[in-house]
C-alpha positions, 0 to 999 in steps of 0.5 A: 107172208109167213112163207116170204119171211121164212125164205128171207130169214133162211137166205140171210142166215145162209149169207151170214153163215157163208161170210162167217165161214169165209172169215174163219177159213180164209182170214188173210183174204177176208181181212184184206177185203174187209180193210179195203172196203172200210177204206173205200167206204170212208173215202180213202185210197192207199198210196206210197211215197219214198222218203230218205230211202224208206217206203211210206204207205199212206191213206189219202182222201178228201180235198181242202186244207191238209189234215195229217193224222199220226198213229200211236205205238204198235198201231197203224194208219187204219186206226183213223179210217173210221173217223176219217169218213167224217173228215174227208168231206171237209179236208184233204186227209193224209194218214201215213204209216210211220216207218217201223209200223204198218206197211211202211219200211221197218229197218231194224237199225233205224232211229225211231225216237220222237225227234227223228219221226217228227223229222220224217213226218216233215220230210214226207209232207215236203215230198207230197208238196204240203208246206203247211198242215193241220195235225192230229196224233194219237198217243205216241203220234201226239208226242210226234206232232207236238215235237213237229210243232216245236221244230216247224212252227210255220208248217203247223196250223193246229194240233189235235192231240188224242190221249197224247204221250209226252208228259211225265204225268201221262205215264202215271198210269196203269201201263206205267205201273205194270212196266215199273213193277213187272217189266212186261209191256201190255202193248206188245204181243209175242204171239197172235193169241196175245193180241186181243189182250192189247185191244182190251187194254187200250179200249174201253168201248171197242168196235166189233172186230171180225175174227179175220182182222184180229188174227191178221193184226195179231200175226203182224204184231207178233212178227213185229215184236222184236222191232217194236220192243227195240222201238219202245226202248228207244222211246223211253231212253232218257238220253234221247234229245227230248225224253219228255215234253215237260217244260216244252209245251208252253212254247207251242203256239198253234191252237190245240184240241186235247181229247182224252178218255177218262178210262185210259189205262195206257196214259193218265188222262189227268195230264190233260190239265197240264196242257190246259194250264201250260199250252197257250192255245189249248182246249181240253175235252174229256170223254166219259167211258172212253179208253186210250183210242177215242177216234176208234171207240167213238169216231162220230163224237170225236169227229164232231168235236174236232169239226167244232174246234176247226170251225172256231179256229178257222174263222177269219 
C-alpha cells in the first residue's frame, strides 16, 4: 500500500510539474487552451457576428429565454464564463465582447459612449433575431444595459446590475479619489507587469488565475492601453448625451436586481440605495467581503441570487 501511494504521489507531482512548466514556458498556448476548456465546461461556445461593419465576438450556450450579459470597462466576455455555467441550464446565455474590447473590432476613431454602445447591443441582438431579452451588466455594462432599458423598454425584460456604473454617487469611491487627486487610472495597464495590480484593485476575493492567463490578459491590456485611455475619456466626457444616469433610473420600469460587493474599491456600493429608492422595481443585494466583480469572486452565490430573482419575476 505504501509503495502504491508513493507511486501515485510521484505521478501526480510529475503531472503537476509538467502542467506548471507548460503554463510558464508556453503561456500563450496554455492560456488559449485553458480559456477554451473553461468555456466548454460552462456550456459556452464562441461565435461571431457583424454589426454595422464591426466584428462582434460572443459566447453562447443553453436554451430558453435569452439572457444577455455585458462586461465592464477593460474587461471582456469571459468575465461571465464561470457564472454562466450555473445559468446555461436555465436560459439561452449570450455574452458579447463590446466593440473596443476583447476579441471584437477596435477602431480607434469610433464612438464608445454609453449611449452608442447601448445602440450597438440592440443592433447586435437584432442581428441574432432576439427581439426581447433579460440583461445583466457589470460596471460599465450596467450603465449600458440601463440606457438600453431607457431607449428600448419593449426589448428589455429585466436587469441584473452588478456593481453598476452610471450614478454620480458611485464615483464617490477610491477609484474616483485616485482619478481626482493623481489623474492616474488604476484600471489601465501600460505594461503586462502592471496588470496584476488591476486584478488586486477590482477584486477582494479573486479566484486562482494561472500565470499564463494573467500574462495573456496583461499583454492584451498593454496593447489596448492607448484605445482604452481614449474610451475612458469618452465615458467621462460631460458633453456626451447622458453623462450620468442621475434622474433617469426612475424611468426604468423593468424589474431589476442590483448586486454590489461592500468591498468595491472602483464604485461606491452605497449607490445601491439610490437604485432601491428611485428605480420602481429594484431589489438590492449587498455581498459581504466581495469587491467590484461579484460574478467572478462568488459565481455560485451570484447565480443563486439571480435564479431566485428570476423565479420571482417569472411567475405567471
